[in-house]
C-alpha positions in Angstrom: 3.8 -12.4 19.7 2.4 -9.2 21.1 -1.0 -8.5 19.6 -2.8 -5.2 19.3 -5.6 -6.5 21.6 -3.0 -7.1 24.3 -1.8 -3.5 24.2 -5.4 -2.2 24.3 -6.1 -4.4 27.3 -2.9 -3.2 29.1 -3.8 0.4 28.6 -7.4 0.0 29.8 -6.3 -2.0 32.8 -3.6 0.6 33.8 -6.2 3.3 33.6 -8.9 1.5 35.6 -6.5 -0.1 38.1 -3.2 1.9 38.5 -2.1 -0.6 41.1 -1.9 -3.3 38.4 0.7 -1.4 36.4 3.6 -3.4 37.9 2.0 -6.7 36.7 1.4 -5.3 33.3 5.0 -4.2 33.0 6.2 -7.7 34.1 4.0 -9.3 31.4 5.3 -6.9 28.7 8.9 -7.6 29.8 8.2 -11.4 29.6 6.9 -10.9 26.0 10.1 -8.9 25.1 12.3 -11.6 26.5 10.5 -14.2 24.4 10.9 -12.2 21.3 14.5 -11.6 22.0 15.1 -15.3 22.6 13.4 -16.1 19.3 15.6 -13.5 17.5 18.8 -15.0 19.0 17.6 -18.5 18.0 17.1 -17.4 14.4 20.5 -15.7 14.3 22.2 -18.9 15.6 20.4 -20.9 12.9 21.7 -18.5 10.2 25.2 -18.8 11.5 24.9 -22.6 11.5 23.7 -22.7 7.9 26.4 -20.3 6.8 29.1 -22.5 8.3 27.7 -25.8 7.1 27.0 -24.5 3.5 29.0 -21.4 2.7 28.2 -21.6 -1.0 24.5 -21.5 -0.2 24.7 -18.5 2.2 22.4 -16.6 -0.1 19.9 -19.5 -0.4 16.2 -19.0 -0.1 16.2 -20.6 3.3 18.9 -18.3 4.7 17.2 -15.3 3.2 13.9 -16.2 4.8 15.6 -16.6 8.2 17.3 -13.3 7.8 14.0 -11.7 7.0 12.4 -13.3 10.1 15.2 -11.9 12.2 14.8 -8.4 10.7 11.0 -8.5 11.3 11.4 -9.6 14.9 14.0 -7.0 15.6 11.7 -4.3 14.2 9.0 -5.5 16.6 11.4 -5.6 19.6 12.8 -2.2 18.8 9.3 -0.7 18.4 8.1 -2.1 21.7 11.3 -1.0 23.4 10.7 2.6 22.3 7.2 2.4 23.9 5.4 2.3 20.5 2.6 0.0 19.4 4.2 -2.7 17.2 1.1 -3.0 15.1 0.9 0.8 14.5 0.2 1.7 10.9 2.5 4.1 9.1 2.2 6.0 5.9 5.1 5.5 3.5 6.0 8.0 0.8 8.0 7.0 -2.3 9.5 9.3 -4.9 10.0 8.4 -8.6 13.6 7.8 -7.9 13.0 5.5 -4.9 13.6 8.0 -2.2 11.4 7.1 0.7 10.1 8.3 4.1 8.0 6.8 6.8 5.4 8.6 9.0 3.6 6.8 11.9 -0.2 7.6 12.1 0.4 9.4 15.4 2.7 11.9 13.6 0.2 12.1 10.8 -2.5 13.2 13.3 -0.1 15.7 14.8 0.8 17.2 11.4 -2.9 17.7 10.6 -3.8 19.1 14.0 -0.9 21.6 13.7 -1.8 22.3 10.0 1.8 21.6 9.0 2.9 20.1 5.7 4.2 16.6 5.6 6.4 17.1 2.6 8.1 20.2 1.3 7.4 21.4 -2.2 10.4 19.7 -3.8 9.5 16.4 -2.3 5.9 16.7 -3.4 7.0 17.3 -7.0 9.1 14.1 -6.9 6.4 12.0 -5.1 5.2 8.8 -6.9 2.9 7.1 -4.3 1.7 7.1 -0.7 1.2 3.7 0.9 -0.1 2.6 4.4 1.6 -0.4 5.9 2.5 -2.0 9.3 5.9 -3.0 10.6 5.4 -6.7 9.9 4.3 -6.1 6.3 6.4 -6.3 3.2 6.6 -3.5 0.7 6.3 -4.8 -2.9 7.4 -2.3 -5.6 7.1 -2.3 -9.4 9.2 -0.1 -11.6 8.3 1.6 -14.9 10.1 -1.2 -16.7 8.0 -3.8 -14.9 10.7 -5.0 -12.5 9.7 -6.1 -9.0 11.6 -4.9 -5.9 11.0 -5.6 -2.2 11.6 -3.5 0.8 11.0 -3.9 4.5 9.3 -1.1 6.5 12.3 -1.0 8.8 14.5 -0.1 5.8 12.5 3.1 5.2 13.8 6.1 7.2 11.5 8.3 9.2 10.4 11.5 7.5 13.0 14.2 8.1 12.1 17.5 9.8 11.0 20.0 7.2 9.6 17.3 5.0 12.6 16.6 2.8 13.6 13.2 1.3 16.3 11.2 3.1 19.5 10.7 1.2 19.4 7.0 1.9 18.4 4.8 -1.0 18.2 1.0 -0.4 17.5 0.0 -4.0 18.8 1.2 -7.4 17.1 1.9 -10.7 18.4 1.7 -14.2 18.7 4.4 -16.8 15.3 5.9 -17.7 13.7 3.7 -15.0 11.4 5.1 -12.3 9.2 3.7 -9.5 5.7 2.9 -10.8 3.8 1.7 -7.7 4.2 0.3 -4.2 1.9 -1.8 -2.1 2.0 -3.1 1.5 1.6 -6.9 1.7 0.7 -8.7 4.9 -0.1 -12.2 3.4 0.8 -12.5 -0.3 -1.8 -14.3 -2.4 -1.1 -17.3 -4.7 -1.8 -15.2 -7.7 -1.3 -11.5 -8.4 -2.9 -9.4 -11.1 -0.8 -6.6 -12.5 -2.6 -3.7 -14.2 -0.9 -1.1 -16.5 -1.7 2.5 -17.3 -3.2 1.6 -20.7 -5.3 -1.2 -19.2 -3.2 -4.2 -20.0 -3.7 -6.9 -17.3 -1.9 -10.1 -16.6 -1.8 -12.7 -13.8 1.4 -13.9 -12.1 2.1 -16.6 -9.5 3.6 -15.1 -6.4 6.7 -17.3 -6.7 7.3 -16.0 -10.2 7.4 -12.5 -8.8 10.0 -13.6 -6.3 12.1 -15.4 -8.9 12.1 -12.7 -11.5 12.7 -10.1 -8.8 15.9 -11.9 -7.8 16.9 -12.1 -11.5 16.1 -8.4 -12.2 13.8 -9.5 -15.0 10.6 -7.7 -15.9 7.4 -9.1 -14.4 5.2 -7.8 -17.1 5.8 -6.4 -20.6 2.8 -4.5 -22.0 2.1 -4.5 -25.7 1.6 -0.8 -25.5 4.5 1.6 -25.8 5.8 3.2 -22.5 3.1 1.5 -20.5 4.0 1.3 -16.8 2.2 -0.7 -14.1 -0.2 1.3 -12.0 -1.8 -1.4 -9.7 -1.1 -4.8 -8.2 -4.1 -6.6 -6.6 -4.9 -10.0 -5.2 -5.9 -12.2 -8.2 -6.8 -15.5 -6.5 -10.5 -15.2 -6.9 -13.5 -12.9 -7.6 -13.6 -10.0 -10.1 -11.2 -7.4 -11.1 -12.5 -3.8 -11.2 -10.6 -1.0 -13.0 -11.1 2.8 -12.7 -9.8 5.5 -15.1 -8.9 9.1 -14.6 -11.9 10.1 -16.6 -14.3 8.3 -14.3 -14.8 5.1 -16.4 -14.9 1.6 -14.9 -15.0 -2.0 -16.0 -15.3 -5.3 -14.2 -14.7 -9.0 -15.1 -13.5 -12.2 -13.5 -9.8 -12.7 -12.8 -10.1 -16.1 -14.4 -11.1 -14.5 -17.7 -7.7 -13.0 -18.1 -5.8 -14.8 -20.9 -2.5 -16.6 -20.0 -0.5 -14.1 -22.1 -2.5 -11.1 -20.7 -5.5 -9.2 -21.9 -6.5 -5.6 -22.7 -9.1 -4.8 -20.0 -10.9 -1.9 -21.8 -10.7 0.6 -24.6 -9.3 4.0 -23.5 -9.4 7.4 -25.0 -5.8 8.6 -25.9 -5.7 11.0 -22.9 -7.4 8.7 -20.4 -5.6 6.1 -18.2 -6.2 3.5 -15.5 -5.5 5.0 -12.1 -6.8 2.3 -9.7 -7.9 -1.3 -9.5 -9.3 -3.6 -6.8 -10.5 -7.2 -6.4 -14.2 -7.8 -5.6 -14.7 -11.2 -3.9 -18.1 -10.5 -2.5 -20.4 -7.6 -3.2 -19.5 -4.5 -1.2 -19.3 -0.7 -1.6 -16.5 1.1 -3.4 -15.2 4.5 -2.7 -14.1 6.7 -5.6 -12.3 10.0 -5.0 -11.0 12.8 -7.2 -8.1 15.2 -6.8 -10.5 18.2 -6.3 -12.0 16.6 -3.2 -15.1 15.0 -4.6 -16.0 11.4 -3.7 -18.8 8.9 -3.8 -19.8 5.5 -2.5 -21.3 3.0 -5.0 -22.7 -0.5 -4.4 -20.7 -3.0 -6.5 -23.9 -5.1 -6.8 -25.1 -2.4 -9.2 -21.9 -2.5 -11.2 -22.3 -5.8 -12.9 -19.3 -7.8 -14.2 -18.7 -8.6 -17.9 -17.9 -12.1 -19.0 -14.5 -11.2 -20.2 -12.1 -8.2 -20.6 -12.4 -5.7 -23.5 -14.9 -3.1 -24.8 -15.5 0.4 -23.7 -15.7 1.4 -20.1 -18.8 2.7 -18.4 -19.1 6.1 -16.6 -19.1 5.9 -12.8 -18.3 9.5 -11.8 -18.4 12.7 -13.8 -14.7 13.8 -13.4 -11.4 14.0 -15.3 -9.3 13.8 -12.2 -10.1 10.5 -10.4 -7.2 9.7 -8.1 -8.2 6.5 -6.5 -10.8 3.8 -5.7 -10.9 1.5 -2.6 -13.3 -1.0 -0.9 -15.5 0.7 1.6 -14.5 0.1 5.3 -16.6 2.2 7.8 -13.7 2.3 10.3 -11.2 3.8 7.9 -11.0 6.8 5.6 -9.3 8.7 2.8 -6.0 10.4 3.3 -5.2 13.1 0.8 -1.8 14.7 0.2 -2.1 18.1 -1.6 0.4 20.0 -3.8 1.3 22.2 -0.8 2.3 19.0 1.1 -0.6 19.1 3.5 -2.5 16.0 4.6 -6.3 15.9 4.9 -8.4 13.0 6.2 -12.0 12.2 5.4 -13.8 9.4 7.3 -15.2 6.8 4.9 -18.6 6.9 6.6 -18.8 10.6 5.8 -18.7 9.9 2.1 -22.3 9.9 0.7 -23.7 6.9 -1.1 -24.9 7.5 -4.6 -27.3 5.3 -6.6 -26.3 6.5 -10.1 -23.3 8.2 -11.7 -22.8 11.9 -11.0 -19.9 14.2 -9.9 -20.1 12.9 -6.3 -20.1 14.9 -3.1 -17.4 17.4 -2.1 -15.9 15.9 1.0 -13.0 18.4 1.3 -12.1 21.6 -0.5 -9.1 20.9 -2.7 -10.0 23.1 -5.6 -7.2 25.5 -5.0 -4.8 22.9 -3.6 -5.5 19.7 -5.5 -4.4 16.3 -4.2 -1.4 14.6 -5.7 -1.7 11.3 -3.8 -4.4 9.4 -2.1 -4.5 6.3 0.2 -7.1 4.5 2.2 -6.2 4.2 5.9 -8.1 1.4 7.7 -8.2 3.4 11.0 -10.0 6.7 11.9 -7.6 9.6 12.4 
């Protein structure tokens, strides 16, 4: 498999020693041959299984092999086009499962040229913005709690002009909309699902797969019209929740009851907007739609023994848009109402010792953000 470090080494060597370019090309070609051979082997295996067991053509084993072939083909196609197979892309999803993919290289160009990523109609229909790599899997939850899966290769590139593509690879039921999407590299054994009203429940990963195939809801909240808003690794550590009005709560994943728990008491107009797992103490980034943000040390945000109770104030705001673990090599990517993208390096967000309104990291007062994602690379 071609690694990102390989590509970086080839580029550096070609710059330092142009005469070594033929050898680098030969090595790249050899890697492509190996990937192509593996792809053909998997295809032959699928054909063999289909012939020997036609009734089981859609078995889990065949489906897994098909997915491996698709993932390998994506990597081969990406390399053949001269692109980095590990390149991160930003995926846009609408409420009705329209989607678009934008590589980070194009994101940089759009920002440099001050062009909008999405047109106004697409922005109004936007549900979420998610970073993912070609080898990742996209896990989606609907407003009715159903789980869906997509491959990055299934998502079309963003059309010129920022319009949604007409292609839809999944279907939704009546009154059903997309609720959230996450990029998954290595799925955990347990997932924790969090809803808008603060209902939380843990699920085994294989349960998500099984119910997804059956079209059954993964989670059913005791609250009316309560859609999922976050899906996080629930294997260990604490769960932290953040609300639009700047409240937070924290408690161990293991404290969640088997039938689910209500994480915190919310005002009628407040709602959970973000969640993350805290395995070891770190810093957390909290950002608002108006362009304010802060870093806080999670060691100062102590966990409760169990879910429930009122949340505590973390930031003075009524428009919190997201919260993420702090990574100094990454940053916040905003999408505004006008469809423009703005990037703020994580290290440029000030650290605060107590709650307040945060620091203005970009001026979005006249063009508020509608979506926010954390990109683990500097733009």
